[in-house]
Structure formats: structure tokens, C-alpha cells
C-alpha positions, 0 to 999 in steps of 0.5 A: 500500499505504501508503494501506491502512495509513493508512486502517486506522490512522486508523480504529483511532485514531478508534475508540479516541478514541471509546472513550476518551470513552465508557468509564464507568471512568476507567482504561479511558478512560486505556488507550484514550487510551494506545492512541490515542496509540500508533496516532497515533505509528504513523500518523506513522511511516507518513507518514515523520515519525519525530521526531513519532512519537518525541515523540508516544510520549514526551510523550502515551503516556508522560508524560501517561498516567502523570500521569493514572494518578498523579492517579487513584491519588491521588484514589482514583477509578478 
């Protein structure tokens, strides 16, 4: 059963990573990156690595996304 969750999470992560690269608008790319980070954290939880999931959520889904959004807001390019 865990293999099914892994396959679904990996495929959704790859789709959102592809969308993060392909979107024309930068805010859409940042949202796709956020979803990719959350899906990666969920994959870590399925793989029994809760500390990696916590760090993934705190650093990438939290800090990096906020820094990118602040930078986009500062340079007025969204």
C-alpha cells in the first residue's frame, strides 16, 4: 500500500516541478514550487523520515517561498 502512495506522490511532485518551470507568471511558478515542496515533505513522511519532512516544510515551503514572494513584491514583477 505504501508503494501506491509513493508512486502517486512522486508523480504529483514531478508534475508540479514541471509546472513550476513552465508557467509564464512568476507567482504561479512560486505556488507550484510551494506545492512541490509540500508533496516532497509528504513523501518523506511516507518514507518514515519525519525530521526530513519537518525541515522540508520549514526551509523550502516556508522560508524560500516567502523570500521569493517578498523579492517579487519588491521588484514589482509578478
